[in-house]
PLY file of the C-alpha trace (Angstrom):
ply
format ascii 1.0
element vertex 58
property float x
property float y
property float z
element edge 57
property int vertex1
property int vertex2
end_header
-318.50 56.19 68.01
-318.28 52.50 67.31
-316.95 50.21 69.97
-314.89 47.23 68.82
-313.82 46.22 65.36
-316.24 46.18 62.45
-317.13 42.70 61.25
-316.41 42.46 57.55
-316.94 39.20 55.78
-314.12 38.61 53.37
-314.42 36.12 50.56
-312.53 32.91 51.13
-309.72 32.38 48.63
-309.89 28.57 48.86
-306.15 28.30 48.44
-306.16 24.63 49.34
-308.77 23.85 46.67
-306.78 25.80 44.07
-303.59 23.94 45.02
-305.30 20.57 44.69
-306.78 21.57 41.31
-303.38 22.76 40.07
-301.58 19.57 41.10
-304.35 17.41 39.66
-304.33 19.24 36.34
-300.53 18.98 36.16
-300.66 15.20 36.57
-303.49 14.86 34.05
-301.62 17.02 31.54
-298.37 15.11 31.99
-300.14 11.78 31.62
-301.96 12.92 28.48
-298.70 14.21 27.00
-296.88 10.94 27.64
-299.74 8.92 26.14
-299.83 11.19 23.09
-296.06 10.94 22.63
-295.89 7.17 22.96
-298.98 6.44 20.85
-297.35 7.51 17.60
-300.60 8.77 16.08
-300.46 10.51 12.74
-297.13 8.94 11.80
-297.51 7.85 8.20
-293.89 7.06 7.44
-291.25 5.27 9.45
-288.24 7.29 10.45
-285.27 6.92 8.10
-281.62 7.22 9.03
-279.86 9.96 7.10
-276.17 9.34 6.36
-274.27 12.57 5.78
-270.72 11.22 5.47
-269.01 7.92 4.79
-267.57 6.07 7.78
-263.74 5.91 7.91
-262.32 2.77 6.33
-265.17 2.19 3.87
0 1
1 2
2 3
3 4
4 5
5 6
6 7
7 8
8 9
9 10
10 11
11 12
12 13
13 14
14 15
15 16
16 17
17 18
18 19
19 20
20 21
21 22
22 23
23 24
24 25
25 26
26 27
27 28
28 29
29 30
30 31
31 32
32 33
33 34
34 35
35 36
36 37
37 38
38 39
39 40
40 41
41 42
42 43
43 44
44 45
45 46
46 47
47 48
48 49
49 50
50 51
51 52
52 53
53 54
54 55
55 56
56 57
């Protein structure tokens, strides 16, 4: 009969490291998205205003 508790080594989950990686990737993704949106790449034509109805009084 064993005396005491058995010593099992459990793998560390590294929750703190995963949290830091998640927050870091969120900031990098948000920054890349904002840069991509404001850069205006692949826009060949300028945006045109589309008038669907005449203004009153014209």
